[in-house]
C-alpha positions as protocol buffer text, in pm:
chain_id: "A"
residue {
  index: 1
  type: MET
  ca { x: 0 y: 0 z: 0 }
}
residue {
  index: 2
  type: PRO
  ca { x: 185 y: 311 z: -116 }
}
residue {
  index: 3
  type: LEU
  ca { x: 139 y: 612 z: 109 }
}
residue {
  index: 4
  type: VAL
  ca { x: 258 y: 957 z: 3 }
}
residue {
  index: 5
  type: ARG
  ca { x: 271 y: 1233 z: 265 }
}
residue {
  index: 6
  type: ILE
  ca { x: 301 y: 1597 z: 171 }
}
residue {
  index: 7
  type: SER
  ca { x: 383 y: 1864 z: 426 }
}
residue {
  index: 8
  type: THR
  ca { x: 285 y: 2217 z: 339 }
}
residue {
  index: 9
  type: ILE
  ca { x: 223 y: 2545 z: 514 }
}
residue {
  index: 10
  type: ALA
  ca { x: -137 y: 2569 z: 630 }
}
residue {
  index: 11
  type: ASP
  ca { x: -381 y: 2775 z: 423 }
}
residue {
  index: 12
  type: ARG
  ca { x: -151 y: 2807 z: 122 }
}
residue {
  index: 13
  type: MET
  ca { x: -345 y: 2582 z: -115 }
}
residue {
  index: 14
  type: THR
  ca { x: -707 y: 2589 z: -221 }
}
residue {
  index: 15
  type: PRO
  ca { x: -907 y: 2265 z: -202 }
}
residue {
  index: 16
  type: GLU
  ca { x: -903 y: 2254 z: -582 }
}
residue {
  index: 17
  type: LYS
  ca { x: -523 y: 2275 z: -595 }
}
residue {
  index: 18
  type: LYS
  ca { x: -492 y: 2006 z: -329 }
}
residue {
  index: 19
  type: LYS
  ca { x: -717 y: 1775 z: -528 }
}
residue {
  index: 20
  type: LYS
  ca { x: -524 y: 1838 z: -850 }
}
residue {
  index: 21
  type: LEU
  ca { x: -192 y: 1776 z: -674 }
}
residue {
  index: 22
  type: CYS
  ca { x: -321 y: 1451 z: -524 }
}
residue {
  index: 23
  type: GLN
  ca { x: -458 y: 1334 z: -858 }
}
residue {
  index: 24
  type: GLU
  ca { x: -126 y: 1400 z: -1029 }
}
residue {
  index: 25
  type: ILE
  ca { x: 70 y: 1224 z: -757 }
}
residue {
  index: 26
  type: HIS
  ca { x: -172 y: 932 z: -780 }
}
residue {
  index: 27
  type: ASP
  ca { x: -106 y: 914 z: -1154 }
}
residue {
  index: 28
  type: VAL
  ca { x: 271 y: 906 z: -1093 }
}
residue {
  index: 29
  type: MET
  ca { x: 230 y: 626 z: -839 }
}
residue {
  index: 30
  type: MET
  ca { x: 18 y: 427 z: -1083 }
}
residue {
  index: 31
  type: ARG
  ca { x: 282 y: 462 z: -1355 }
}
residue {
  index: 32
  type: ASN
  ca { x: 568 y: 366 z: -1125 }
}
residue {
  index: 33
  type: THR
  ca { x: 432 y: 95 z: -895 }
}
residue {
  index: 34
  type: THR
  ca { x: 231 y: -222 z: -933 }
}
residue {
  index: 35
  type: ALA
  ca { x: -14 y: -116 z: -662 }
}
residue {
  index: 36
  type: PRO
  ca { x: -383 y: -112 z: -748 }
}
residue {
  index: 37
  type: SER
  ca { x: -540 y: 232 z: -759 }
}
residue {
  index: 38
  type: GLU
  ca { x: -746 y: 174 z: -444 }
}
residue {
  index: 39
  type: ALA
  ca { x: -428 y: 99 z: -247 }
}
residue {
  index: 40
  type: VAL
  ca { x: -266 y: 438 z: -313 }
}
residue {
  index: 41
  type: SER
  ca { x: -312 y: 690 z: -31 }
}
residue {
  index: 42
  type: ILE
  ca { x: -205 y: 1053 z: -25 }
}
residue {
  index: 43
  type: ILE
  ca { x: -208 y: 1267 z: 287 }
}
residue {
  index: 44
  type: ILE
  ca { x: -155 y: 1642 z: 298 }
}
residue {
  index: 45
  type: ASP
  ca { x: -27 y: 1759 z: 634 }
}
residue {
  index: 46
  type: GLU
  ca { x: -89 y: 2130 z: 676 }
}
residue {
  index: 47
  type: VAL
  ca { x: 154 y: 2276 z: 925 }
}
residue {
  index: 48
  type: PRO
  ca { x: 89 y: 2614 z: 1088 }
}
residue {
  index: 49
  type: PRO
  ca { x: 368 y: 2858 z: 997 }
}
residue {
  index: 50
  type: GLN
  ca { x: 454 y: 2906 z: 1365 }
}
residue {
  index: 51
  type: ASN
  ca { x: 541 y: 2533 z: 1374 }
}
residue {
  index: 52
  type: TRP
  ca { x: 779 y: 2536 z: 1075 }
}
residue {
  index: 53
  type: MET
  ca { x: 1135 y: 2664 z: 1080 }
}
residue {
  index: 54
  type: MET
  ca { x: 1341 y: 2731 z: 770 }
}
residue {
  index: 55
  type: HIS
  ca { x: 1693 y: 2865 z: 778 }
}
residue {
  index: 56
  type: GLN
  ca { x: 1670 y: 2959 z: 1147 }
}
residue {
  index: 57
  type: ASN
  ca { x: 1347 y: 3158 z: 1103 }
}
residue {
  index: 58
  type: MET
  ca { x: 994 y: 3055 z: 1183 }
}
residue {
  index: 59
  type: LEU
  ca { x: 774 y: 3088 z: 877 }
}
residue {
  index: 60
  type: ASN
  ca { x: 528 y: 3310 z: 1058 }
}
residue {
  index: 61
  type: GLU
  ca { x: 814 y: 3563 z: 1083 }
}
residue {
  index: 62
  type: ARG
  ca { x: 907 y: 3564 z: 712 }
}
residue {
  index: 63
  type: GLU
  ca { x: 759 y: 3467 z: 378 }
}
residue {
  index: 64
  type: PRO
  ca { x: 898 y: 3137 z: 246 }
}
residue {
  index: 65
  type: SER
  ca { x: 986 y: 3308 z: -83 }
}
residue {
  index: 66
  type: ASP
  ca { x: 1224 y: 3538 z: 108 }
}
residue {
  index: 67
  type: PHE
  ca { x: 1453 y: 3240 z: 168 }
}
residue {
  index: 68
  type: PHE
  ca { x: 1519 y: 3191 z: -201 }
}
residue {
  index: 69
  type: LYS
  ca { x: 1605 y: 3546 z: -306 }
}
residue {
  index: 70
  type: ASP
  ca { x: 1959 y: 3628 z: -417 }
}
């Protein structure tokens, strides 16, 4: 039973985008495993920004895009 877990910052994706992402990941799993479709599970874990640190800064203190600027 393949299980794919995605961690993302809470409230950054619409329900439509989540569904599309899950459908596309499901398609990748179907192409690359022998698992039946009903055995593939995908979980999106939405983490509050105050619970996520990146480069020594909590994400509620800075925008994630700020970490990737030159």
